[in-house]
N, C-alpha and C positions, 0 to 999 in steps of 0.2 A: 650982616650972616644973616636979615629977613630976605636979600635978594636970592642969593644964593639957595637959600630953601627952597626959596620961593617955584627958580625954574627946577632945578634939579630935587626937591623933594613930593612932587605934586608926581599922583599915578596916571594923570590925565597929560599931563606932556611924557611920558613912558611911551603910555601907550598909541599917544599917535607917532612917536617916532620907533615906533617897535612893526605901526601898519604903514608906512613912508619903507620900511626898508623891505618890508615882505613886496609890494606892490613892485617900489622897483626891482628885487631879484625874480618877480612871476615876467613884469618885463623881458628882462634880458631873457630868460628861459622861453619867453616865444618869440623872439626875436633869432633863435636861431629851429631851421628845420631839418630833423635829423630824420636817417635814415630809416630809422623806429616808423617815425608818424610817417613818415613814403609810403614804407610797405603797410600798415596800416590803410589809408586812406588812399591805397590801390586795393589792394584785397574790399574793400567797401565797394570800388567803383564796379568791382568783375564781377559781385555779388548783386548789386544795381543790376548790374550788363546780361546775367544770368538771370535773372526777376521779368525783363528787359523778354528774352526773350523764350521763358515760359509760358508767358501772358500773352504771346503773338504767333505763338509755335499751332499755338490747342483751340486758333480764332480761327472760325470759316464767315467772318462776313463778306458784303458783296468790297468794302474798303482791303484785305483780305489776300481773296482771290486776286485781284486787280492786282495788286505785290508782286502775287506769282507770277501774275503772266507776264507784270511789266519786266518781273528779272529774269525770266524766258528770254524777254526779246531783247533786254542786255544785252548777256548772256551768249544766246541762239550768235548776234547780229558780231557780236567779238569772235567767238570763235569758227563762224564760217569766214571771215572778211583773212584771220591768220592763216587758213586751210587755204583758204585762196594763192593769198602769198606763197605757200608751203608749192604750190603747185604750176603758179605764174616764173617759176622762181630757173625750174628747170629751159622755159622757152627764152626767159629775158629778164633779167636780171635788175635792169635798171625800173622796168613795171613793178619787180616786185617789193622793189623800194617806195614807188610810188604810192603802193596802197599799203605796205607799214606803217608812212610815215600820216595816209589819211589817218591812224590810229589816233596819230601825236597833235594831231592840227585836232580834230573833233573831240580832243577829249575822253573817247570810247574805253580807252585806256582805263581812266582813274578812276571813271562811271562803270566800271566791269570789277578795277580791285573792289570801289564799297562792295555792292551787291553781292562778288563771292563771297569777299569776311564778313559779312550781314544775314548773307544765310548760309555759306558752311564756313563758317570759322567758330560761330556761335557754339555751332555742334560738336567742334572738336576743342572748341575749350570743356567744356562741360565735361566728358570724357574725359579730360587729361583731370580736372576738379577731380570730377566722383570716382577716378580711382578706375579708369575702366580701358584705362590704357591697350 
C-alpha cells in the first residue's frame, strides 16, 4: 500500500502529469494553422505594408527622388515598347511579335508589374481599406 500511495498520492506527480498534458495539447493546437490565424497574419502584414507606404510617400530625400525617377523610366519604357508594338502590328505582325517578345526576354514586364504595384497598388489598397471606395 505504501508504494501505491507514494505514486498516486503525491501532488507533485499529479502536477507533473497535468503540465505534461497541457503542453501536449498546446503542441497539438500549434501544429495546425487555422483560417483565423491566416487572416490575422494577413491583416498584420497589410498594416505593415501600409505603414511602409506612408513612410515612403512623404519622404523627399535624394533616395526617394531617385526611386521615383527610376519608376518613371521603367514604366515609360514599358509603355513605349507596348505602344510601338501596337503601331507596328498594322505594318508587320511578325515585327510586333518580336517587339513584344523583348518584354519577356528582358523581364521588363515583371519589373513594370512590381513598380506599378509598389507605387499604385499601395494607394489603391489604402483607399479600399480606408473605406473611401
